PDB file of the backbone (N, CA, C, O) and the ligand in Angstrom, with CONECT records:
HET     ZN  A 101       1
ATOM      1  N   MET A   1      26.685  -3.408  -6.146  1.00  0.00           N
ATOM      2  CA  MET A   1      25.261  -3.753  -6.054  1.00  0.00           C
ATOM      3  C   MET A   1      24.502  -3.194  -7.249  1.00  0.00           C
ATOM      4  O   MET A   1      24.704  -2.047  -7.647  1.00  0.00           O
ATOM      5  N   THR A   2      23.643  -4.002  -7.805  1.00  0.00           N
ATOM      6  CA  THR A   2      22.869  -3.564  -8.966  1.00  0.00           C
ATOM      7  C   THR A   2      21.630  -2.789  -8.528  1.00  0.00           C
ATOM      8  O   THR A   2      20.932  -3.202  -7.602  1.00  0.00           O
ATOM      9  N   ASP A   3      21.363  -1.693  -9.175  1.00  0.00           N
ATOM     10  CA  ASP A   3      20.176  -0.897  -8.856  1.00  0.00           C
ATOM     11  C   ASP A   3      18.991  -1.459  -9.629  1.00  0.00           C
ATOM     12  O   ASP A   3      18.964  -1.394 -10.858  1.00  0.00           O
ATOM     13  N   ILE A   4      17.989  -2.023  -8.900  1.00  0.00           N
ATOM     14  CA  ILE A   4      16.841  -2.635  -9.569  1.00  0.00           C
ATOM     15  C   ILE A   4      15.736  -1.620  -9.866  1.00  0.00           C
ATOM     16  O   ILE A   4      14.774  -1.947 -10.560  1.00  0.00           O
ATOM     17  N   TRP A   5      15.863  -0.375  -9.341  1.00  0.00           N
ATOM     18  CA  TRP A   5      14.833   0.629  -9.566  1.00  0.00           C
ATOM     19  C   TRP A   5      14.876   1.047 -11.017  1.00  0.00           C
ATOM     20  O   TRP A   5      15.943   1.260 -11.594  1.00  0.00           O
ATOM     21  N   TYR A   6      13.711   1.160 -11.588  1.00  0.00           N
ATOM     22  CA  TYR A   6      13.640   1.594 -12.966  1.00  0.00           C
ATOM     23  C   TYR A   6      12.777   2.841 -13.041  1.00  0.00           C
ATOM     24  O   TYR A   6      11.979   3.104 -12.141  1.00  0.00           O
ATOM     25  N   LYS A   7      12.931   3.593 -14.088  1.00  0.00           N
ATOM     26  CA  LYS A   7      12.282   4.892 -14.176  1.00  0.00           C
ATOM     27  C   LYS A   7      11.230   4.932 -15.277  1.00  0.00           C
ATOM     28  O   LYS A   7      10.832   6.006 -15.728  1.00  0.00           O
ATOM     29  N   THR A   8      10.772   3.733 -15.715  1.00  0.00           N
ATOM     30  CA  THR A   8       9.768   3.667 -16.762  1.00  0.00           C
ATOM     31  C   THR A   8       8.525   2.963 -16.226  1.00  0.00           C
ATOM     32  O   THR A   8       8.629   1.919 -15.581  1.00  0.00           O
ATOM     33  N   CYS A   9       7.343   3.534 -16.492  1.00  0.00           N
ATOM     34  CA  CYS A   9       6.086   2.983 -15.996  1.00  0.00           C
ATOM     35  C   CYS A   9       5.796   1.613 -16.609  1.00  0.00           C
ATOM     36  O   CYS A   9       5.928   1.419 -17.817  1.00  0.00           O
ATOM     37  N   LEU A  10       5.393   0.652 -15.739  1.00  0.00           N
ATOM     38  CA  LEU A  10       5.067  -0.702 -16.207  1.00  0.00           C
ATOM     39  C   LEU A  10       3.787  -0.714 -17.050  1.00  0.00           C
ATOM     40  O   LEU A  10       3.609  -1.582 -17.904  1.00  0.00           O
ATOM     41  N   ARG A  11       2.903   0.249 -16.805  1.00  0.00           N
ATOM     42  CA  ARG A  11       1.605   0.253 -17.479  1.00  0.00           C
ATOM     43  C   ARG A  11       1.640   0.965 -18.821  1.00  0.00           C
ATOM     44  O   ARG A  11       1.170   0.435 -19.828  1.00  0.00           O
ATOM     45  N   CYS A  12       2.209   2.190 -18.827  1.00  0.00           N
ATOM     46  CA  CYS A  12       2.114   2.990 -20.044  1.00  0.00           C
ATOM     47  C   CYS A  12       3.466   3.369 -20.621  1.00  0.00           C
ATOM     48  O   CYS A  12       3.530   3.962 -21.699  1.00  0.00           O
ATOM     49  N   GLY A  13       4.555   3.037 -19.920  1.00  0.00           N
ATOM     50  CA  GLY A  13       5.881   3.363 -20.415  1.00  0.00           C
ATOM     51  C   GLY A  13       6.274   4.813 -20.183  1.00  0.00           C
ATOM     52  O   GLY A  13       7.296   5.277 -20.688  1.00  0.00           O
ATOM     53  N   GLY A  14       5.443   5.535 -19.404  1.00  0.00           N
ATOM     54  CA  GLY A  14       5.725   6.945 -19.108  1.00  0.00           C
ATOM     55  C   GLY A  14       6.883   7.107 -18.136  1.00  0.00           C
ATOM     56  O   GLY A  14       7.412   6.129 -17.607  1.00  0.00           O
ATOM     57  N   GLU A  15       7.268   8.364 -17.910  1.00  0.00           N
ATOM     58  CA  GLU A  15       8.390   8.663 -17.022  1.00  0.00           C
ATOM     59  C   GLU A  15       7.936   8.625 -15.561  1.00  0.00           C
ATOM     60  O   GLU A  15       6.883   9.163 -15.220  1.00  0.00           O
ATOM     61  N   MET A  16       8.752   7.975 -14.687  1.00  0.00           N
ATOM     62  CA  MET A  16       8.437   7.874 -13.266  1.00  0.00           C
ATOM     63  C   MET A  16       9.209   8.927 -12.484  1.00  0.00           C
ATOM     64  O   MET A  16      10.375   9.196 -12.776  1.00  0.00           O
ATOM     65  N   GLU A  17       8.542   9.536 -11.467  1.00  0.00           N
ATOM     66  CA  GLU A  17       9.250  10.443 -10.573  1.00  0.00           C
ATOM     67  C   GLU A  17       9.358   9.790  -9.208  1.00  0.00           C
ATOM     68  O   GLU A  17       8.452   9.081  -8.770  1.00  0.00           O
ATOM     69  N   GLU A  18      10.495  10.040  -8.531  1.00  0.00           N
ATOM     70  CA  GLU A  18      10.773   9.404  -7.249  1.00  0.00           C
ATOM     71  C   GLU A  18      10.043  10.117  -6.120  1.00  0.00           C
ATOM     72  O   GLU A  18       9.895  11.339  -6.140  1.00  0.00           O
ATOM     73  N   GLY A  19       9.587   9.343  -5.132  1.00  0.00           N
ATOM     74  CA  GLY A  19       8.959   9.896  -3.930  1.00  0.00           C
ATOM     75  C   GLY A  19       8.975   8.855  -2.834  1.00  0.00           C
ATOM     76  O   GLY A  19       9.740   7.893  -2.892  1.00  0.00           O
ATOM     77  N   PHE A  20       8.132   9.048  -1.836  1.00  0.00           N
ATOM     78  CA  PHE A  20       8.046   8.061  -0.751  1.00  0.00           C
ATOM     79  C   PHE A  20       6.673   8.138  -0.113  1.00  0.00           C
ATOM     80  O   PHE A  20       5.945   9.112  -0.305  1.00  0.00           O
ATOM     81  N   ALA A  21       6.314   7.094   0.660  1.00  0.00           N
ATOM     82  CA  ALA A  21       5.043   7.052   1.368  1.00  0.00           C
ATOM     83  C   ALA A  21       5.182   7.850   2.658  1.00  0.00           C
ATOM     84  O   ALA A  21       6.150   7.672   3.397  1.00  0.00           O
ATOM     85  N   LEU A  22       4.220   8.732   2.932  1.00  0.00           N
ATOM     86  CA  LEU A  22       4.269   9.559   4.138  1.00  0.00           C
ATOM     87  C   LEU A  22       3.436   8.928   5.245  1.00  0.00           C
ATOM     88  O   LEU A  22       2.332   8.436   5.012  1.00  0.00           O
ATOM     89  N   ASP A  23       3.990   8.951   6.459  1.00  0.00           N
ATOM     90  CA  ASP A  23       3.298   8.486   7.649  1.00  0.00           C
ATOM     91  C   ASP A  23       3.146   9.711   8.547  1.00  0.00           C
ATOM     92  O   ASP A  23       4.114  10.153   9.166  1.00  0.00           O
ATOM     93  N   GLU A  24       1.929  10.260   8.620  1.00  0.00           N
ATOM     94  CA  GLU A  24       1.717  11.498   9.376  1.00  0.00           C
ATOM     95  C   GLU A  24       0.744  11.243  10.517  1.00  0.00           C
ATOM     96  O   GLU A  24      -0.431  10.957  10.286  1.00  0.00           O
ATOM     97  N   THR A  25       1.229  11.344  11.736  1.00  0.00           N
ATOM     98  CA  THR A  25       0.363  11.162  12.901  1.00  0.00           C
ATOM     99  C   THR A  25       0.671  12.223  13.936  1.00  0.00           C
ATOM    100  O   THR A  25       1.835  12.490  14.233  1.00  0.00           O
ATOM    101  N   TYR A  26      -0.370  12.828  14.486  1.00  0.00           N
ATOM    102  CA  TYR A  26      -0.242  13.858  15.519  1.00  0.00           C
ATOM    103  C   TYR A  26       0.752  14.943  15.121  1.00  0.00           C
ATOM    104  O   TYR A  26       1.555  15.391  15.940  1.00  0.00           O
ATOM    105  N   GLY A  27       0.694  15.360  13.865  1.00  0.00           N
ATOM    106  CA  GLY A  27       1.549  16.445  13.398  1.00  0.00           C
ATOM    107  C   GLY A  27       2.979  16.039  13.112  1.00  0.00           C
ATOM    108  O   GLY A  27       3.787  16.865  12.689  1.00  0.00           O
ATOM    109  N   GLU A  28       3.304  14.753  13.341  1.00  0.00           N
ATOM    110  CA  GLU A  28       4.663  14.282  13.077  1.00  0.00           C
ATOM    111  C   GLU A  28       4.710  13.647  11.694  1.00  0.00           C
ATOM    112  O   GLU A  28       3.862  12.822  11.355  1.00  0.00           O
ATOM    113  N   LYS A  29       5.703  14.033  10.897  1.00  0.00           N
ATOM    114  CA  LYS A  29       5.825  13.494   9.547  1.00  0.00           C
ATOM    115  C   LYS A  29       7.020  12.550   9.469  1.00  0.00           C
ATOM    116  O   LYS A  29       8.147  12.918   9.801  1.00  0.00           O
ATOM    117  N   LYS A  30       6.747  11.320   9.021  1.00  0.00           N
ATOM    118  CA  LYS A  30       7.809  10.315   8.872  1.00  0.00           C
ATOM    119  C   LYS A  30       7.631   9.587   7.554  1.00  0.00           C
ATOM    120  O   LYS A  30       6.566   9.628   6.939  1.00  0.00           O
ATOM    121  N   GLN A  31       8.690   8.924   7.136  1.00  0.00           N
ATOM    122  CA  GLN A  31       8.574   8.085   5.943  1.00  0.00           C
ATOM    123  C   GLN A  31       7.806   6.835   6.312  1.00  0.00           C
ATOM    124  O   GLN A  31       8.109   6.187   7.314  1.00  0.00           O
ATOM    125  N   GLY A  32       6.790   6.484   5.489  1.00  0.00           N
ATOM    126  CA  GLY A  32       5.989   5.293   5.731  1.00  0.00           C
ATOM    127  C   GLY A  32       6.841   4.038   5.692  1.00  0.00           C
ATOM    128  O   GLY A  32       7.860   3.990   5.003  1.00  0.00           O
ATOM    129  N   GLN A  33       6.416   3.017   6.438  1.00  0.00           N
ATOM    130  CA  GLN A  33       7.206   1.799   6.508  1.00  0.00           C
ATOM    131  C   GLN A  33       6.383   0.583   6.141  1.00  0.00           C
ATOM    132  O   GLN A  33       5.187   0.503   6.422  1.00  0.00           O
ATOM    133  N   TRP A  34       7.052  -0.354   5.511  1.00  0.00           N
ATOM    134  CA  TRP A  34       6.475  -1.667   5.263  1.00  0.00           C
ATOM    135  C   TRP A  34       6.755  -2.523   6.483  1.00  0.00           C
ATOM    136  O   TRP A  34       7.877  -2.549   6.989  1.00  0.00           O
ATOM    137  N   ILE A  35       5.702  -3.247   6.969  1.00  0.00           N
ATOM    138  CA  ILE A  35       5.850  -4.114   8.141  1.00  0.00           C
ATOM    139  C   ILE A  35       5.573  -5.552   7.722  1.00  0.00           C
ATOM    140  O   ILE A  35       4.581  -5.839   7.051  1.00  0.00           O
ATOM    141  N   GLN A  36       6.457  -6.441   8.125  1.00  0.00           N
ATOM    142  CA  GLN A  36       6.328  -7.866   7.811  1.00  0.00           C
ATOM    143  C   GLN A  36       5.122  -8.469   8.528  1.00  0.00           C
ATOM    144  O   GLN A  36       4.878  -8.149   9.691  1.00  0.00           O
ATOM    145  N   GLY A  37       4.376  -9.325   7.864  1.00  0.00           N
ATOM    146  CA  GLY A  37       3.289 -10.095   8.482  1.00  0.00           C
ATOM    147  C   GLY A  37       1.951  -9.379   8.486  1.00  0.00           C
ATOM    148  O   GLY A  37       1.805  -8.303   7.906  1.00  0.00           O
ATOM    149  N   GLU A  38       0.962  -9.997   9.157  1.00  0.00           N
ATOM    150  CA  GLU A  38      -0.387  -9.424   9.237  1.00  0.00           C
ATOM    151  C   GLU A  38      -0.464  -8.426  10.394  1.00  0.00           C
ATOM    152  O   GLU A  38       0.254  -8.567  11.384  1.00  0.00           O
ATOM    153  N   PRO A  39      -1.347  -7.402  10.270  1.00  0.00           N
ATOM    154  CA  PRO A  39      -1.510  -6.468  11.385  1.00  0.00           C
ATOM    155  C   PRO A  39      -2.188  -7.147  12.580  1.00  0.00           C
ATOM    156  O   PRO A  39      -3.243  -7.763  12.430  1.00  0.00           O
ATOM    157  N   LYS A  40      -1.586  -7.035  13.752  1.00  0.00           N
ATOM    158  CA  LYS A  40      -2.163  -7.589  14.983  1.00  0.00           C
ATOM    159  C   LYS A  40      -2.397  -6.443  15.953  1.00  0.00           C
ATOM    160  O   LYS A  40      -1.486  -5.660  16.221  1.00  0.00           O
ATOM    161  N   LYS A  41      -3.615  -6.338  16.481  1.00  0.00           N
ATOM    162  CA  LYS A  41      -3.943  -5.216  17.361  1.00  0.00           C
ATOM    163  C   LYS A  41      -3.302  -5.352  18.737  1.00  0.00           C
ATOM    164  O   LYS A  41      -3.185  -6.445  19.292  1.00  0.00           O
ATOM    165  N   SER A  42      -2.892  -4.201  19.267  1.00  0.00           N
ATOM    166  CA  SER A  42      -2.373  -4.126  20.627  1.00  0.00           C
ATOM    167  C   SER A  42      -3.174  -3.067  21.353  1.00  0.00           C
ATOM    168  O   SER A  42      -3.426  -2.000  20.794  1.00  0.00           O
ATOM    169  N   ILE A  43      -3.588  -3.338  22.606  1.00  0.00           N
ATOM    170  CA  ILE A  43      -4.340  -2.318  23.351  1.00  0.00           C
ATOM    171  C   ILE A  43      -3.424  -1.192  23.804  1.00  0.00           C
ATOM    172  O   ILE A  43      -3.909  -0.126  24.186  1.00  0.00           O
ATOM    173  N   TRP A  44      -2.121  -1.398  23.772  1.00  0.00           N
ATOM    174  CA  TRP A  44      -1.179  -0.390  24.255  1.00  0.00           C
ATOM    175  C   TRP A  44      -0.733   0.561  23.147  1.00  0.00           C
ATOM    176  O   TRP A  44      -0.724   1.776  23.342  1.00  0.00           O
ATOM    177  N   THR A  45      -0.367   0.021  21.992  1.00  0.00           N
ATOM    178  CA  THR A  45       0.251   0.867  20.968  1.00  0.00           C
ATOM    179  C   THR A  45      -0.541   0.926  19.674  1.00  0.00           C
ATOM    180  O   THR A  45      -0.083   1.535  18.707  1.00  0.00           O
ATOM    181  N   GLY A  46      -1.750   0.295  19.626  1.00  0.00           N
ATOM    182  CA  GLY A  46      -2.523   0.282  18.396  1.00  0.00           C
ATOM    183  C   GLY A  46      -2.256  -0.974  17.598  1.00  0.00           C
ATOM    184  O   GLY A  46      -3.180  -1.717  17.267  1.00  0.00           O
ATOM    185  N   LEU A  47      -0.981  -1.214  17.284  1.00  0.00           N
ATOM    186  CA  LEU A  47      -0.597  -2.425  16.555  1.00  0.00           C
ATOM    187  C   LEU A  47       0.667  -3.003  17.173  1.00  0.00           C
ATOM    188  O   LEU A  47       1.560  -2.275  17.606  1.00  0.00           O
ATOM    189  N   LYS A  48       0.719  -4.347  17.203  1.00  0.00           N
ATOM    190  CA  LYS A  48       1.931  -5.016  17.687  1.00  0.00           C
ATOM    191  C   LYS A  48       2.958  -5.083  16.570  1.00  0.00           C
ATOM    192  O   LYS A  48       2.689  -5.630  15.500  1.00  0.00           O
ATOM    193  N   LEU A  49       4.136  -4.526  16.822  1.00  0.00           N
ATOM    194  CA  LEU A  49       5.166  -4.507  15.778  1.00  0.00           C
ATOM    195  C   LEU A  49       6.470  -5.148  16.228  1.00  0.00           C
ATOM    196  O   LEU A  49       7.419  -5.229  15.449  1.00  0.00           O
ATOM    197  N   SER A  50       6.530  -5.608  17.487  1.00  0.00           N
ATOM    198  CA  SER A  50       7.802  -6.114  18.003  1.00  0.00           C
ATOM    199  C   SER A  50       8.244  -7.365  17.250  1.00  0.00           C
ATOM    200  O   SER A  50       7.442  -8.256  16.973  1.00  0.00           O
ATOM    201  N   GLY A  51       9.511  -7.413  16.932  1.00  0.00           N
ATOM    202  CA  GLY A  51      10.073  -8.558  16.237  1.00  0.00           C
ATOM    203  C   GLY A  51       9.810  -8.575  14.742  1.00  0.00           C
ATOM    204  O   GLY A  51      10.282  -9.467  14.037  1.00  0.00           O
ATOM    205  N   ARG A  52       9.046  -7.578  14.244  1.00  0.00           N
ATOM    206  CA  ARG A  52       8.748  -7.545  12.812  1.00  0.00           C
ATOM    207  C   ARG A  52       9.869  -6.856  12.055  1.00  0.00           C
ATOM    208  O   ARG A  52      10.576  -5.991  12.572  1.00  0.00           O
ATOM    209  N   LYS A  53       9.996  -7.275  10.816  1.00  0.00           N
ATOM    210  CA  LYS A  53      10.908  -6.575   9.917  1.00  0.00           C
ATOM    211  C   LYS A  53      10.228  -5.282   9.470  1.00  0.00           C
ATOM    212  O   LYS A  53       9.055  -5.298   9.098  1.00  0.00           O
ATOM    213  N   LYS A  54      10.956  -4.161   9.504  1.00  0.00           N
ATOM    214  CA  LYS A  54      10.427  -2.867   9.075  1.00  0.00           C
ATOM    215  C   LYS A  54      11.352  -2.264   8.028  1.00  0.00           C
ATOM    216  O   LYS A  54      12.571  -2.233   8.202  1.00  0.00           O
ATOM    217  N   LEU A  55      10.755  -1.783   6.936  1.00  0.00           N
ATOM    218  CA  LEU A  55      11.561  -1.162   5.887  1.00  0.00           C
ATOM    219  C   LEU A  55      10.891   0.107   5.388  1.00  0.00           C
ATOM    220  O   LEU A  55       9.675   0.128   5.198  1.00  0.00           O
ATOM    221  N   PRO A  56      11.668   1.171   5.172  1.00  0.00           N
ATOM    222  CA  PRO A  56      11.079   2.391   4.636  1.00  0.00           C
ATOM    223  C   PRO A  56      10.568   2.183   3.213  1.00  0.00           C
ATOM    224  O   PRO A  56      11.191   1.475   2.423  1.00  0.00           O
ATOM    225  N   ILE A  57       9.433   2.801   2.888  1.00  0.00           N
ATOM    226  CA  ILE A  57       8.807   2.626   1.575  1.00  0.00           C
ATOM    227  C   ILE A  57       9.219   3.757   0.628  1.00  0.00           C
ATOM    228  O   ILE A  57       8.994   4.935   0.904  1.00  0.00           O
ATOM    229  N   ALA A  58       9.820   3.371  -0.483  1.00  0.00           N
ATOM    230  CA  ALA A  58      10.096   4.316  -1.558  1.00  0.00           C
ATOM    231  C   ALA A  58       9.011   4.123  -2.617  1.00  0.00           C
ATOM    232  O   ALA A  58       8.613   2.991  -2.897  1.00  0.00           O
ATOM    233  N   ALA A  59       8.534   5.209  -3.202  1.00  0.00           N
ATOM    234  CA  ALA A  59       7.437   5.129  -4.164  1.00  0.00           C
ATOM    235  C   ALA A  59       7.771   5.906  -5.426  1.00  0.00           C
ATOM    236  O   ALA A  59       8.157   7.074  -5.369  1.00  0.00           O
ATOM    237  N   TYR A  60       7.621   5.253  -6.550  1.00  0.00           N
ATOM    238  CA  TYR A  60       7.770   5.946  -7.832  1.00  0.00           C
ATOM    239  C   TYR A  60       6.391   6.166  -8.417  1.00  0.00           C
ATOM    240  O   TYR A  60       5.552   5.265  -8.396  1.00  0.00           O
ATOM    241  N   ARG A  61       6.146   7.377  -8.946  1.00  0.00           N
ATOM    242  CA  ARG A  61       4.850   7.723  -9.518  1.00  0.00           C
ATOM    243  C   ARG A  61       4.999   8.051 -10.993  1.00  0.00           C
ATOM    244  O   ARG A  61       5.870   8.827 -11.384  1.00  0.00           O
ATOM    245  N   CYS A  62       4.128   7.444 -11.817  1.00  0.00           N
ATOM    246  CA  CYS A  62       4.154   7.748 -13.238  1.00  0.00           C
ATOM    247  C   CYS A  62       3.543   9.116 -13.484  1.00  0.00           C
ATOM    248  O   CYS A  62       2.427   9.386 -13.041  1.00  0.00           O
ATOM    249  N   MET A  63       4.257   9.971 -14.179  1.00  0.00           N
ATOM    250  CA  MET A  63       3.774  11.328 -14.449  1.00  0.00           C
ATOM    251  C   MET A  63       2.727  11.340 -15.552  1.00  0.00           C
ATOM    252  O   MET A  63       2.055  12.350 -15.762  1.00  0.00           O
ATOM    253  N   GLU A  64       2.583  10.206 -16.269  1.00  0.00           N
ATOM    254  CA  GLU A  64       1.589  10.123 -17.342  1.00  0.00           C
ATOM    255  C   GLU A  64       0.244   9.602 -16.821  1.00  0.00           C
ATOM    256  O   GLU A  64      -0.785  10.249 -17.015  1.00  0.00           O
ATOM    257  N   CYS A  65       0.245   8.412 -16.146  1.00  0.00           N
ATOM    258  CA  CYS A  65      -1.013   7.776 -15.742  1.00  0.00           C
ATOM    259  C   CYS A  65      -1.213   7.714 -14.233  1.00  0.00           C
ATOM    260  O   CYS A  65      -2.286   7.318 -13.779  1.00  0.00           O
ATOM    261  N   GLY A  66      -0.211   8.095 -13.444  1.00  0.00           N
ATOM    262  CA  GLY A  66      -0.365   8.112 -11.987  1.00  0.00           C
ATOM    263  C   GLY A  66      -0.102   6.780 -11.309  1.00  0.00           C
ATOM    264  O   GLY A  66      -0.264   6.674 -10.094  1.00  0.00           O
ATOM    265  N   PHE A  67       0.298   5.762 -12.058  1.00  0.00           N
ATOM    266  CA  PHE A  67       0.609   4.453 -11.488  1.00  0.00           C
ATOM    267  C   PHE A  67       1.713   4.576 -10.439  1.00  0.00           C
ATOM    268  O   PHE A  67       2.709   5.267 -10.651  1.00  0.00           O
ATOM    269  N   LEU A  68       1.520   3.888  -9.285  1.00  0.00           N
ATOM    270  CA  LEU A  68       2.531   3.913  -8.229  1.00  0.00           C
ATOM    271  C   LEU A  68       3.247   2.572  -8.156  1.00  0.00           C
ATOM    272  O   LEU A  68       2.624   1.512  -8.222  1.00  0.00           O
ATOM    273  N   ASP A  69       4.541   2.640  -8.020  1.00  0.00           N
ATOM    274  CA  ASP A  69       5.349   1.450  -7.840  1.00  0.00           C
ATOM    275  C   ASP A  69       6.075   1.610  -6.502  1.00  0.00           C
ATOM    276  O   ASP A  69       6.838   2.557  -6.310  1.00  0.00           O
ATOM    277  N   LEU A  70       5.831   0.677  -5.582  1.00  0.00           N
ATOM    278  CA  LEU A  70       6.395   0.793  -4.241  1.00  0.00           C
ATOM    279  C   LEU A  70       7.554  -0.176  -4.043  1.00  0.00           C
ATOM    280  O   LEU A  70       7.526  -1.308  -4.524  1.00  0.00           O
ATOM    281  N   PHE A  71       8.570   0.290  -3.326  1.00  0.00           N
ATOM    282  CA  PHE A  71       9.730  -0.528  -3.022  1.00  0.00           C
ATOM    283  C   PHE A  71      10.032  -0.463  -1.538  1.00  0.00           C
ATOM    284  O   PHE A  71      10.031   0.622  -0.955  1.00  0.00           O
ATOM    285  N   ALA A  72      10.290  -1.603  -0.916  1.00  0.00           N
ATOM    286  CA  ALA A  72      10.762  -1.650   0.463  1.00  0.00           C
ATOM    287  C   ALA A  72      12.004  -2.525   0.447  1.00  0.00           C
ATOM    288  O   ALA A  72      11.937  -3.738   0.644  1.00  0.00           O
ATOM    289  N   ARG A  73      13.129  -1.886   0.210  1.00  0.00           N
ATOM    290  CA  ARG A  73      14.363  -2.648   0.002  1.00  0.00           C
ATOM    291  C   ARG A  73      15.138  -2.841   1.287  1.00  0.00           C
ATOM    292  O   ARG A  73      15.216  -1.943   2.125  1.00  0.00           O
ATOM    293  N   ASP A  74      15.710  -4.027   1.432  1.00  0.00           N
ATOM    294  CA  ASP A  74      16.652  -4.275   2.515  1.00  0.00           C
ATOM    295  C   ASP A  74      17.882  -3.442   2.252  1.00  0.00           C
ATOM    296  O   ASP A  74      18.376  -3.377   1.127  1.00  0.00           O
ATOM    297  N   LYS A  75      18.382  -2.794   3.314  1.00  0.00           N
ATOM    298  CA  LYS A  75      19.618  -2.050   3.169  1.00  0.00           C
ATOM    299  C   LYS A  75      20.769  -3.049   3.100  1.00  0.00           C
ATOM    300  O   LYS A  75      20.908  -3.905   3.974  1.00  0.00           O
ATOM    301  N   ALA A  76      21.575  -2.941   2.081  1.00  0.00           N
ATOM    302  CA  ALA A  76      22.673  -3.895   1.911  1.00  0.00           C
ATOM    303  C   ALA A  76      23.858  -3.459   2.773  1.00  0.00           C
ATOM    304  O   ALA A  76      24.894  -4.124   2.780  1.00  0.00           O
TER     305      ALA A  76
HETATM  306 ZN    ZN A 101       2.089   5.225 -16.571  1.00  0.00          ZN2+
END
């Protein structure tokens, strides 16, 4: 499998550092997730997520200009 992640900033060509999006609720820390489709409200859970595709978000940050590049890759 080819690694499509790159370590150079698209905006300024600076060096990117690896990180991820944080999802912090009620003191619980998790990796943020990308959810397929539009947000639909649920009176039970806040948002309806059943049947949606969910992928963990990886984030690269440029150490020069702060540009963020987000990836939600399907696990192969
Ligand atoms: Zn940059």
